[in-house]
C-alpha atoms as one frame of an Amber mdcrd trajectory, in Angstrom:
protein
   0.000   0.000   0.000   1.476   3.354  -1.054   2.448   5.896   1.593   2.649
   9.679   1.584   5.413  12.186   2.269   4.889  15.457   4.125   7.614  18.123
   4.269   7.302  21.007   6.705   8.671  24.459   5.910   8.383  26.588   9.086
   9.191  29.983   7.532   6.722  32.785   6.751   7.004  36.287   5.335   4.863
  37.371   8.290   3.125  35.350  10.983  -0.659  35.798  10.883  -2.469  36.845
  14.050  -4.686  33.737  14.103  -2.048  31.122  13.232  -0.882  28.506  15.751
   1.044  26.369  13.239   4.735  25.687  13.797   5.825  28.687  11.722   8.008
  31.763  12.202   8.617  35.070  10.447  12.012  36.056  11.833  14.283  33.100
  11.117  15.615  33.870   7.637  19.182  33.183   8.808  18.195  29.550   9.429
  16.762  28.901   5.972  20.005  27.546   4.481  20.995  25.235   7.388  17.377
  24.118   7.753  17.215  23.128   4.097  20.410  21.101   4.340  19.250  19.346
   7.524  15.884  18.660   5.925  17.429  17.136   2.812  19.654  14.965   4.983
  16.608  13.702   6.894  14.751  13.027   3.638  17.639  11.032   2.187  17.895
   8.854   5.290  14.188   8.205   5.762  12.358   8.476   2.444  10.090   5.426
   1.951  10.244   3.595  -1.364   6.518   3.241  -1.925   5.266   6.840  -1.672
   2.912   8.274  -4.294   2.026  11.675  -2.786   4.197  14.569  -1.629   2.961
  17.658   0.207   5.155  20.674   1.031   3.346  22.665   3.706   4.109  25.164
   6.398   4.531  27.920   7.188   4.930  29.098   3.643   7.169  26.973   1.402
   7.370  29.819  -1.113   8.847  32.069   1.583  12.083  30.141   0.958  14.421
  31.466  -1.728  13.588  29.576  -4.909  16.986  27.787  -5.165  16.508  26.302
  -1.673  12.927  25.296  -2.443  14.105  23.573  -5.620  16.726  21.605  -3.678
  13.942  20.203  -1.513  11.712  19.444  -4.505  14.573  17.648  -6.254  15.340
  15.585  -3.142  11.838  14.114  -3.043  10.625  14.191  -6.662   9.282  10.901
  -7.961   7.571  10.261 -11.273   3.816   9.749 -11.022   3.314  11.379  -7.613
   0.665  13.887  -6.685   3.104  16.667  -5.732   1.546  19.606  -3.842   3.194
  22.840  -2.733   1.486  25.452  -0.558   1.993  29.048  -1.660   0.766  32.384
  -0.388  -0.105  35.228  -2.765   2.679  37.810  -3.112   5.388  35.235  -2.282
   5.820  33.748  -5.789   5.512  34.970  -9.368   5.062  33.397 -12.811   8.758
  32.523 -13.125   8.690  30.762  -9.775   5.625  28.733 -10.741   7.186  27.839
 -14.086  10.333  26.563 -12.374   8.311  24.491  -9.891   6.222  23.031 -12.722
   9.359  22.066 -14.640  10.766  20.442 -11.491   7.761  18.116 -11.185   5.323
  19.925  -8.880   1.805  19.353 -10.250  -0.546  20.748  -7.581  -0.583  24.206
  -5.984  -2.479  25.196  -2.838  -3.022  28.962  -2.545  -3.826  30.549   0.811
  -6.377  33.224  -0.033  -8.623  33.035   3.103 -10.925  35.873   1.974 -11.717
  37.920  -1.126 -12.429  40.952   1.083  -9.407  43.193   1.675 -10.837  44.401
   4.999 -11.002  40.802   6.262  -7.502  40.038   4.997  -6.227  43.033   6.963
  -7.922  41.802  10.142  -6.305  38.375   9.684  -2.881  39.957   9.228  -2.375
  38.620   5.711   0.323  40.334   3.640  -1.623  40.170   0.368  -4.690  41.783
  -1.145  -7.364  40.081  -3.215  -5.772  41.672  -6.275  -2.447  40.048  -5.317
  -4.217  36.695  -5.123  -5.760  37.122  -8.569  -2.349  37.889 -10.062  -0.805
  34.870  -8.331  -3.642  32.552  -9.365  -3.419  33.651 -13.003   0.370  33.235
 -12.920  -0.031  29.631 -11.732  -2.474  28.959 -14.562  -0.132  30.515 -17.130
   2.678  28.319 -15.820   0.583  25.258 -16.649  -0.912  24.209 -13.317  -4.236
  22.463 -13.881  -4.733  21.332 -10.280  -5.099  24.294  -7.917  -6.597  24.423
  -4.432  -7.753  27.654  -2.802  -7.855  27.855   1.017 -10.681  29.949   2.473
 -11.715  30.868   5.997 -15.061  31.805   7.524 -16.170  33.131  10.920 -13.565
  35.876  10.530 -14.008  38.890  12.843 -16.564  41.340  11.373 -17.416  38.872
   8.594 -21.042  38.547   7.526 -22.867  35.793   5.667 -23.112  38.195   2.735
 -19.360  38.916   2.586 -18.643  35.172   2.886 -21.052  34.456   0.038 -19.268
  37.085  -2.063 -15.905  35.439  -1.388 -17.268  32.045  -2.441 -18.805  33.529
  -5.607 -15.557  35.213  -6.628 -13.463  32.087  -6.026 -15.864  29.722  -7.799
 -15.884  32.032 -10.824 -12.161  31.281 -11.199 -12.908  27.539 -11.417 -10.175
  26.105  -9.186 -10.175  22.310  -9.039 -10.296  22.195  -5.234 -11.521  24.494
  -2.450 -10.850  24.120   1.293 -13.073  26.054   3.723 -12.125  26.279   7.400
 -13.918  27.905  10.304 -11.630  30.237  12.258 -10.730  28.816  15.660  -9.211
  31.170  18.220  -6.234  29.300  19.703  -4.845  30.270  23.131  -1.291  30.713
  21.830  -2.155  33.296  19.158  -2.392  37.111  19.250  -6.102  36.782  18.418
  -6.662  35.175  21.838  -5.528  38.421  23.498  -7.697  40.703  21.378 -11.287
  41.857  21.684 -12.798  40.564  18.461 -16.261  40.874  16.983 -16.797  37.268
  15.945 -19.823  35.774  14.183 -22.133  33.834  16.512 -22.304  30.027  16.544
 -25.535  30.224  14.559 -23.894  32.494  11.976 -20.889  30.162  11.800 -23.195
  27.220  11.067 -25.163  29.288   8.524 -21.901  30.149   6.740 -20.890  26.486
   6.673 -24.247  25.259   5.377 -24.341  27.980   2.721 -20.811  27.073   1.646
 -21.567  23.348   1.309 -24.771  23.919  -0.656 -23.298  26.636  -2.894 -20.236
  24.602  -3.807 -22.330  21.504  -4.496 -24.508  23.511  -6.903 -21.343  24.625
  -8.676 -19.983  21.137  -9.270 -17.776  20.559  -6.239 -17.895  17.195  -4.483
 -18.017  17.608  -0.695 -15.727  14.744   0.311 -14.467  15.826   3.757 -15.754
  18.239   6.393 -13.767  21.193   5.033 -12.828  20.036   1.534 -14.551  20.246
  -1.847 -13.263  19.096  -5.228 -14.183  18.740  -8.857 -14.485  15.082  -9.887
 -11.100  13.369  -9.742  -9.350  16.255  -7.964  -9.746  15.137  -4.345  -6.421
  15.600  -2.529  -4.897  12.114  -2.523  -2.337  13.094   0.090  -4.813  14.402
   2.656  -7.017  11.351   2.126  -4.145   9.268   3.491  -4.475  11.091   6.822
  -8.236  10.569   7.033  -7.979   6.925   5.969  -5.094   6.195   8.389  -2.689
   5.290   5.601   1.031   5.454   6.368   2.994   8.648   5.774   6.414  10.047
   6.647   6.898  13.605   7.830  10.140  15.554   7.469  11.064  18.873   9.058
  10.575  20.695  12.355   7.481  19.422  14.180   6.525  17.081  11.330   4.495
  13.981  12.172   4.736  10.470  10.749   2.535   7.383  10.994   3.810   3.908
  10.153   4.089   0.431  11.684   1.267   1.194  14.114   3.037   4.142  15.744
   3.074   7.923  15.471   6.265   9.984  15.461   6.920  13.700  15.950  10.096
  15.656  15.221  11.416  18.453  17.441   9.263  21.554  16.941  12.020  24.042
  17.683  13.739  24.919  14.405  17.215  25.359  15.920  16.909  22.103  17.868
  15.725  20.284  14.762  18.793  21.500  12.869  21.320  20.667  15.588  19.857
  17.590  17.290  16.425  16.445  16.159  14.662  14.450  18.867  11.925  12.151
  17.577   9.068  11.306  19.940   7.448   7.907  19.322   3.927   6.981  20.463
   2.821   3.363  20.094  -0.924   3.226  19.601  -3.098   0.860  21.596  -6.005
  -0.947  19.961  -8.353   1.584  21.564  -6.230   4.488  20.251  -6.417   3.019
  16.755 -10.182   2.510  16.987 -10.791   6.059  18.196  -8.634   7.424  15.378
 -10.451   5.301  12.819 -13.815   6.681  13.962 -12.708  10.296  14.415 -10.928
  10.479  11.061 -13.467   8.356   9.194 -16.396  10.526  10.203 -14.617  13.586
   8.827 -15.216  12.115   5.359 -18.638  12.454   3.808 -18.632   8.750   2.871
 -17.887   7.899   6.498 -16.875   4.505   7.853 -16.863   1.167   6.058 -18.694
  -1.149   8.482 -17.111  -4.376   7.208 -13.602  -2.890   7.403 -14.293  -1.655
  10.924 -15.373  -5.154  12.042 -12.355  -6.745  10.370  -9.979  -4.316  12.118
 -11.526  -4.200  15.578 -13.471  -7.439  15.937 -16.944  -6.139  16.726 -19.977
  -4.663  15.004 -19.997  -0.856  14.888 -23.769  -0.456  14.843 -24.181  -2.765
  17.860 -21.440  -1.176  19.930 -22.602   2.380  19.255 -26.331   1.704  19.078
 -27.170   4.351  21.709 -25.160   7.095  19.980 -26.559   6.198  16.566 -30.101
   6.327  17.970 -29.371   9.650  19.703 -28.219  11.236  16.446 -30.622   9.447
  14.114 -31.502  12.701  12.328 -27.845  13.502  11.687 -26.473  10.229  10.317
 -27.229   7.492   7.796 -26.352   3.855   7.193 -26.336   2.897   3.537 -24.269
   0.759   1.203 -22.377  -0.831   4.073 -21.209   2.527   5.405 -22.041   4.754
   8.374 -21.732   8.474   7.791 -22.957  11.875   8.924 -25.326  13.818   6.715
 -24.753  17.536   6.083 -26.569  18.574   9.243 -24.463  16.068  11.165 -21.237
  17.258   9.617 -22.066  20.829  10.617 -22.044  19.757  14.304 -19.591  16.876
  13.890 -17.393  17.798  16.886 -20.343  17.292  19.211 -21.473  14.050  17.582
 -18.076  12.387  17.225 -17.348  12.810  20.950 -20.129  10.309  21.705 -18.366
   7.682  19.580 -14.976   7.968  21.290 -13.876   6.169  24.453
């Protein structure tokens, strides 16, 4: 069974006020040594059977292009889905053309909002106009598989402004759209600010509108936050949700293989000088909880026969009470258990009742 490869680039042009990812905007002096350490780790641990590569961050395109190309070259393999995250205003047509020639075939652009006022609140360095220029440059360079990341429940955002963002993005016809609800994390500047956030009801209204609007415009809703044209589902991210094996390289990167999870040192300097890998061996109960939690993120849910084969008991019998409790929010059909759209919109609440 083919595995995936994730490569973490922790550098950003500027750290956003809402971001709690392992990323930094003041470590340019470490870019060169980080790249060399990263390539060394890749060479010593790259699996033979991988068929997806994902360069995430941070902002991979915050690296100087020659360093980014060294990383791409170290992991390139014919036939892979090869994704690179990019933020508007951090790469131009020439950069996209070079990445395309090097074997990258999927670009993920972090737009977040088509409203400049909302981008300013989020602390993004680009405008909507910058995004349009970047998107068109990627198309001109030959990319025919582009994802656009969007965010809702932004401070001061309304259902109307969110609908306008969706309309503008869909008119560009990207192959994939990811839509995430803003979560205020304790470690971020947003947690220390007084923000005018949409209510829970408005958040749910934005989500439901998004799912219905994208479906009407030809996007398959295949995971809680992800929508794709037919055949353009992200193969790499599906490995996470289906508990397939993957190797992670870079500061704070995670791996999953041989029934265990691994995490690299988060600190960039420590990763460069003496990376310490933390290993967690999963119990049967850990594995079962993960299978349920990750499986119910997908709109096609859990395969009941696979669940019984893996864990030795019938899902519908074991969770009869929870299934009955949420009868209006879930369905059993075609040998699968899954949440309907109403269920997905409150999935965090529902899934908790299936975990032990």
